[in-house]
N, C-alpha and C positions, 0 to 999 in steps of 0.2 A: 189284615185284622183277623184276628182269632177272635171268637166268639166264646163267652162262658154262661153256663148257667147254673144256678144252684138248686137244691131241693133238702132244703137241712143239711144233715153232713156229706150229703155225694153230691159232686161237683162234676159238668157235663161238660167237656173242649171240644167244640168241633175242629176236626185234625183233615188234612189232606189226603193218608193213606196211612194203611195201617202198618205200624212197623215189623220190620223182618224181625224174626225169632220168635213173633207172635204165632199162635197155634191156635186153630180149630176148635173152638168149646163142641162138646156133644150135646149141647143146650141152645134153646133158641130165646132165652128167658133171662136176664139180669136179674137178680137177688140180692140186694144188699139188706143184710142188718140192720138195725139202727138200734140204739141205746135201750129203746122201748120195748123192742122184738119184735116190734114191726116191720116189713121189710119196705124196703123200695123198690119196685115190680117196672120193668123194661123190655117189653116182648120188640124181638129184631130179626131179621131176614139173618145174620151170624153174628155169631158172638165168640172174638178171641180172646186170648189169655197170655200174659205171661208172668212168669215167678221170677224174682230176684232175691235169693237171699241176702240180708246186712243183719251182718251179725246174729244174733242170737232167733230174730225176728226175718218172719218169710213177707214179702212185701208181694199181693198181686194185682196186675193193672189189666183194666179191662177194656176192651175196644168194642165199638158196635158196627152193625154195619146194617142201616135204615131205609129201605126204598119206598116207604109211603108214609103219611105223618104216624108217629106211635104216642102213646103218652105214658109218661113214666107217671106211676101214681105210689104213694102213703099216706095212711088216715090220717094223718096230722098235719098236711101241707094240700098247699092245692095243686090238681094237677101239672107237670111238666108236658108243653106239648114239644115233641125234634121234628122237624123238617125231613125230608130223605139227605143222607147222608153218611157220614163216618167218625165217629165219635169216640172220646176217651172218657171212662166211667172212673173216678176215684172217689177216696173219702177222705175228709178231713175231719181228724176228733183231736178232744182238746183235753189234755192230758197235762193235772197240774199236781201231783202229787202233796205237795207242800200246803196248798190250798186249804184252809179249815170253814167249813160251814157251821153258819150259827142258825139257828130256829128262833 
Protein backbone atom coordinates (compact mmCIF):
# COMPACT_ATOMS: atom_id res chain seq x y z
CA UNK A 1 0.00 0.00 0.00
CA UNK A 2 1.37 3.41 -1.01
CA UNK A 3 0.93 6.25 1.49
CA UNK A 4 0.49 9.89 0.46
CA UNK A 5 0.30 13.16 2.36
CA UNK A 6 -0.46 16.65 1.13
CA UNK A 7 0.34 20.11 2.45
CA UNK A 8 -1.25 22.66 0.12
CA UNK A 9 0.25 22.16 -3.34
CA UNK A 10 3.02 19.83 -2.07
CA UNK A 11 2.47 16.07 -2.26
CA UNK A 12 4.62 13.63 -0.27
CA UNK A 13 4.68 9.93 -1.23
CA UNK A 14 6.40 7.19 0.73
CA UNK A 15 8.79 5.18 -1.47
CA UNK A 16 10.80 1.96 -1.03
CA UNK A 17 14.04 3.31 -2.49
CA UNK A 18 15.60 6.38 -4.04
CA UNK A 19 15.36 6.06 -7.86
CA UNK A 20 18.43 5.39 -9.97
CA UNK A 21 19.73 8.54 -11.54
CA UNK A 22 18.86 10.68 -8.53
CA UNK A 23 21.83 12.79 -7.47
CA UNK A 24 22.70 13.73 -3.90
CA UNK A 25 21.99 17.44 -3.44
CA UNK A 26 24.31 19.80 -1.61
CA UNK A 27 21.65 20.57 0.99
CA UNK A 28 19.73 18.82 3.74
CA UNK A 29 16.73 21.11 3.42
CA UNK A 30 13.89 20.99 0.90
CA UNK A 31 12.39 24.43 0.22
CA UNK A 32 9.46 24.52 -2.17
CA UNK A 33 8.10 27.95 -3.03
CA UNK A 34 4.34 28.31 -2.94
CA UNK A 35 2.16 30.69 -4.88
CA UNK A 36 2.09 33.04 -1.85
CA UNK A 37 5.89 33.21 -1.70
CA UNK A 38 6.07 31.34 1.62
CA UNK A 39 8.11 28.15 1.21
CA UNK A 40 7.26 24.66 2.39
CA UNK A 41 10.32 23.57 4.39
CA UNK A 42 11.47 20.05 5.34
CA UNK A 43 14.83 19.13 6.85
CA UNK A 44 16.23 15.70 6.02
CA UNK A 45 19.37 13.59 6.43
CA UNK A 46 19.86 13.50 2.68
CA UNK A 47 18.12 15.14 -0.27
CA UNK A 48 18.31 13.74 -3.80
CA UNK A 49 17.19 15.32 -7.08
CA UNK A 50 16.49 14.35 -10.65
CA UNK A 51 15.91 16.78 -13.49
CA UNK A 52 14.00 15.92 -16.63
CA UNK A 53 13.31 18.13 -19.63
CA UNK A 54 9.75 17.97 -20.97
CA UNK A 55 9.36 20.21 -23.99
CA UNK A 56 10.33 23.72 -22.96
CA UNK A 57 9.94 22.96 -19.25
CA UNK A 58 12.35 21.39 -16.80
CA UNK A 59 10.77 19.07 -14.24
CA UNK A 60 12.59 18.60 -10.95
CA UNK A 61 11.85 15.68 -8.65
CA UNK A 62 13.05 15.64 -5.04
CA UNK A 63 13.54 12.66 -2.77
CA UNK A 64 14.41 12.71 0.92
CA UNK A 65 15.82 10.28 3.45
CA UNK A 66 14.62 10.87 7.01
CA UNK A 67 16.28 9.12 9.96
CA UNK A 68 13.93 10.62 12.56
CA UNK A 69 10.49 12.20 12.70
CA UNK A 70 10.63 15.41 10.65
CA UNK A 71 8.10 18.17 10.19
CA UNK A 72 7.26 20.01 6.97
CA UNK A 73 6.23 23.56 7.77
CA UNK A 74 4.38 26.34 5.94
CA UNK A 75 2.73 29.37 7.57
CA UNK A 76 -0.66 28.72 5.92
CA UNK A 77 -0.93 24.98 6.67
CA UNK A 78 -0.82 22.68 9.66
CA UNK A 79 2.62 21.11 10.24
CA UNK A 80 3.03 17.77 8.46
CA UNK A 81 4.93 15.18 10.52
CA UNK A 82 6.71 12.41 8.62
CA UNK A 83 8.14 9.23 10.12
CA UNK A 84 11.66 7.99 9.32
CA UNK A 85 11.83 6.63 5.78
CA UNK A 86 12.20 7.64 2.13
CA UNK A 87 9.84 10.01 0.36
CA UNK A 88 9.23 11.62 -3.01
CA UNK A 89 8.30 15.32 -2.85
CA UNK A 90 6.33 16.78 -5.76
CA UNK A 91 4.04 19.73 -6.39
CA UNK A 92 0.60 20.07 -7.89
CA UNK A 93 -0.26 23.31 -9.65
CA UNK A 94 -3.69 24.47 -10.75
CA UNK A 95 -3.18 26.07 -14.14
CA UNK A 96 -6.21 27.16 -16.13
CA UNK A 97 -5.36 30.07 -18.45
CA UNK A 98 -8.90 30.27 -19.86
CA UNK A 99 -10.51 30.65 -16.43
CA UNK A 100 -11.96 34.07 -15.67
CA UNK A 101 -12.16 35.41 -12.14
CA UNK A 102 -14.96 37.75 -11.20
CA UNK A 103 -15.10 39.88 -8.07
